[in-house]
N, C-alpha and C positions, 0 to 999 in steps of 0.2 A: 346745696342739695335740698334743704328745708324749703326754700323758696320755690323750687321746682315742684316739690310735692304739693305745696299750697296752691300753685297755679293749676296743676293737674286736677286737684280736688275741687277747686273753684269751678274749673271748666266743666267737670262732671256734674256738679250740682246745678249749674246754670243750664246745661243741656237737659238734665232731668226735668227741671222746672218747665223749660220750653216745650219739651215733648209732652209733658203732662197737660199743659194748657192747650196745646194744639190738638191733643187727643180728644179733649172734651168739646172742642169747637165743632167737630163733625158729628156729634151725637144728637143734635137738635132734629127733631122729626119734622117733616114737612107735611102740610095738609094734602090729601089726595088730589090728584090733578085729573081732569077729564081728557087730557091729551093722550093719544095712543102712544105706547112706548114700544120701541123695537127691541128685539132680544139682543143680547151681546153678539159681537161679530162672530164668535165661534159657534153660536147657535143658529145663525142665519142659513138659509139654504145655499147650497154650493154654487148655484148660478150667480149669486150676487158677490161672491168672493173673487178677487182678482186671480187670474191664471198665473201659476208659478211655473217657470221654465224648468224642465228636468236638468239635474246636474250633468255636466259634460262627462262623457265616458273617459276613463283614464286608460291611456294606451298601455298595453302590456310592456314590460321591460323586455328588450330582445335578450335571447339566450347568449351567454358568452361561448364562443366556439372553443372546443377542446384544442389544446396546443400540445402536439406530440413532438417534443424536441428530440432530435437525434444526438447521440454522443458527440462530443467535440473531439476532434482529432488533434493530437499534439506530437510533434516530432522532437525527439530527445536531441539536445545539443550538448556540447562540451561543458562540463561543470554542473549538469543536472543531476539530481538524485530524486528518489521516490519522495523524500520529505519536502524538498523544494517545490516539486511539481504539485504534490498533494496540497501543500499549504497555499500555493498560488491559485489553485482551482477550488479550494474550500471543501476538500474531501480528506478522508484519512488515508494514511499510507497503506494500510492493510486492504482497505476497500479498493484503492487504485490498483494495487497488485493483483487482488483476486478478480477484479473486473477485466483484467488483461491476461488472466491465466499465468501469472508470473510469480516468482518467489522474491521476497525481500532479501533473501540471502544472496542472490546473484546480482552483480552490478549491471546497470543499464548500458545498452549499446547505443552509441551515437548514430543517429539516423533512424532508430526504432520508432515507429508510429504507435503511440499509446491512445487508447480511447478513454476519455474522461467522462464519467457518468453524467448524463444530461441534467439530472436534478441538481447537480452542484456546479454546472458549467457557468462561468461568468462571461 
């Protein structure tokens, strides 16, 4: 751990010295020149700058069509119950009975066609 700290500290000191000496190297002033100087590229007239192609247009995302599902029809078979049918279709027993204008108190009749709410139909 101590060696790692020393290595990091040594590297930081060496970097600081290198940056310091490099920083002063660029501070020497040059004698004025008689050659004409061009302004930086950003300051030059627009005609001399290269043409930049406009960004391509992004195509709009198509709208997702609305899906209107109709209720699933289920025919009651021997051994069915509100709880079994409701569980298999992901709805509550009360919801299933109310959706079909039925009472949970009365037994299901074999052959009766039930409507399963579309939001829960599998």
